C-alpha positions, -999 to +999 in steps of 0.1 A: -131+016-593-133+047-572-160+074-578-150+110-586-163+120-551-141+093-535-111+107-554-120+142-545-122+134-508-089+115-509-071+145-524-066+129-557-072+145-592-109+142-600-134+156-625-157+182-608-183+178-636-192+143-624-230+139-621-229+129-585-208+160-576-229+183-597-260+170-579-245+176-544-233+210-554-268+219-566-282+207-533-258+231-515-267+260-538-304+255-531-296+254-494-275+286-496-305+304-512-326+295-482-298+301-456-287+335-470-323+347-466-321+342-428-302+373-418-331+383-394-334+348-379-318+339-346-285+321-344-304+291-330-327+290-360-298+292-384-279+264-365-308+241-373-303+249-410-265+245-407-271+210-393-291+201-425-259+205-446-227+206-425-209+175-413-208+189-377-221+220-360-211+226-324-233+242-297-236+280-300-218+280-333-227+311-355-224+315-392-237+349-404-252+350-438-244+355-465-223+324-466-210+304-496-196+269-500-192+241-526-209+212-509-213+220-472-212+184-461-174+185-457-175+214-432-172+209-394-174+238-369-168+235-332-187+248-302-189+286-300-172+291-334-181+324-351-180+330-389-188+365-398-205+378-430-194+367-465-174+337-454-165+314-484-156+278-478-146+258-509-150+224-493-139+199-520-118+185-491-127+186-454-126+219-435-125+217-397-129+249-376-122+244-339-142+255-309-143+292-300-125+302-333-135+336-345-135+343-383-138+379-396-159+391-425-149+381-460-125+352-450-120+324-476-111+288-469-099+274-502-093+236-502-096+234-540-064+233-560-057+231-597-029+213-617+002+233-624+005+215-658-015+234-684-026+203-702-042+189-671-059+222-664-073+221-700-086+186-692-107+201-665-094+182-635-087+195-600-079+183-566-082+194-530-064+194-497-080+197-463-079+227-440-078+224-403-082+254-379-075+248-342-095+260-312-096+296-301-081+310-333-087+345-345-088+350-383-090+387-393-112+400-421-104+392-457-078+365-449-072+337-473-065+302-461-050+281-489-053+243-496-037+220-471-032+245-443-033+236-406-035+265-380-028+256-344-048+264-314-047+301-301-031+314-333-039+347-349-042+353-386-040+391-394-066+408-416-059+403-452-032+377-446-027+350-473-018+318-454+004+297-476+021+276-448+010+259-416+007+282-386+019+268-352-002+271-321-001+305-305+017+322-334+005+355-350+010+358-388+004+388-410+009+398-446+011+382-481+024+356-478+016+354-441+046+353-419+051+355-381+048+390-369+081+408-367+098+388-395+105+399-430 
């Protein structure tokens, strides 16, 4: 029989109130209290803390506090990646952010998803789908990246964009929903 965590990471419907998941979320909350108090610390000092929680932290990666996540342990950020203030990563599924990617303030990566069936929502179950961001991507402030999205290398996500579909490498998308620049 699979645990709720195994179901969660497999993208299946799971119960987020499971004791193991609640314990891991509490660990992340305690870490965030400490991390978000490090605004005056150097990026190198903060990287040490990021490596306590994240799955992978590349060389010279920067995550400016305040920062918020569900678990942290499902987040990987590449070499030289930069996440500005108030980044939110709901990591009930893996989130991978490639090398040299720049993320503006207030960007949200939302892997968590909820059933469309109201009876299932009442039952308190949810699911998640991974988010993968390529290398050298620029994500403007306030953008939302929805569950299951892949963004290719060298793409640009405009400020405030709501990304509901995959973005190919080298493409610029803007708007809500995000579309390639110049299309309606």
